[in-house]
C-alpha positions as CSV (number, residue, x, y, z in Angstrom):
1,M,0.0,0.0,0.0
2,N,1.3,3.4,-0.9
3,T,1.3,5.9,2.0
4,L,2.6,9.0,0.2
5,S,1.0,12.1,1.4
6,T,-0.1,15.0,-0.8
7,P,1.2,18.5,-0.1
8,T,-2.3,19.4,1.1
9,E,-2.3,16.6,3.7
10,Q,1.2,17.6,4.8
11,R,0.2,21.2,5.2
12,T,-2.8,20.2,7.3
13,V,-0.6,18.2,9.7
14,L,1.8,21.1,10.1
15,E,-0.9,23.7,10.8
16,H,-1.6,22.2,14.2
17,R,1.8,20.9,15.3
18,L,1.8,22.8,18.6
19,T,0.0,21.1,21.5
20,A,-1.1,22.0,25.0
21,M,2.3,20.7,26.2
22,D,4.1,23.4,24.3
23,R,4.6,26.4,26.5
24,C,5.6,30.0,26.0
25,D,9.3,30.7,26.7
26,S,8.4,34.1,28.2
27,C,5.5,33.3,30.5
28,G,4.6,29.6,30.5
29,A,1.2,30.0,28.8
30,Q,0.2,27.7,26.0
31,A,2.3,28.3,22.9
32,Y,0.7,29.2,19.6
33,I,3.7,30.6,17.8
34,A,7.0,28.9,17.0
35,A,10.0,30.7,15.6
36,E,13.3,29.2,14.6
37,V,16.3,31.4,15.3
38,N,19.9,30.3,14.9
39,G,18.8,26.6,14.8
40,S,16.8,26.9,18.0
41,E,13.1,26.8,18.3
42,L,11.5,29.6,20.4
43,L,7.9,29.2,21.5
44,F,5.5,32.0,22.4
45,C,1.9,32.5,23.5
46,A,-0.2,34.8,21.2
47,H,0.6,37.8,23.4
48,H,4.3,37.5,23.4
49,G,4.5,36.3,19.9
50,R,2.8,39.5,18.7
51,K,4.9,41.6,21.1
52,Y,8.2,40.3,19.6
53,E,7.0,39.4,16.1
54,E,8.6,42.3,14.2
55,K,12.0,41.8,15.6
56,L,11.8,38.0,15.4
57,R,10.7,37.8,11.8
58,A,13.7,39.9,10.8
59,I,16.1,37.1,12.1
60,A,13.9,34.0,12.2
61,T,14.6,31.3,9.6
62,A,11.0,29.9,10.2
63,W,7.8,31.3,11.6
64,H,4.9,29.1,12.5
65,D,1.7,30.8,13.7
66,E,-1.3,28.9,15.1
67,T,-3.1,31.8,16.7
68,A,-6.1,31.3,14.4
69,R,-6.9,28.3,16.6
70,L,-7.9,30.7,19.3
71,V,-10.6,32.2,17.1
72,D,-11.7,28.7,15.9
73,A,-12.2,27.5,19.5
74,V,-14.8,30.2,20.4
């Protein structure tokens, strides 16, 4: 059986890769944003992610934002 995933399937999996176990590096709240800087992953809650977004995006090699999940949950 062939188990190759399509790009759409792969994108769906990556959209929700952060879990309740992932915590903000600034305050310990649930992380919804992940940024890769210098080969290290930094995790942030929505508040701190937005607070540092401008500076981080300038140096980050990857930016993963799941804050839309907060709106979906309501």
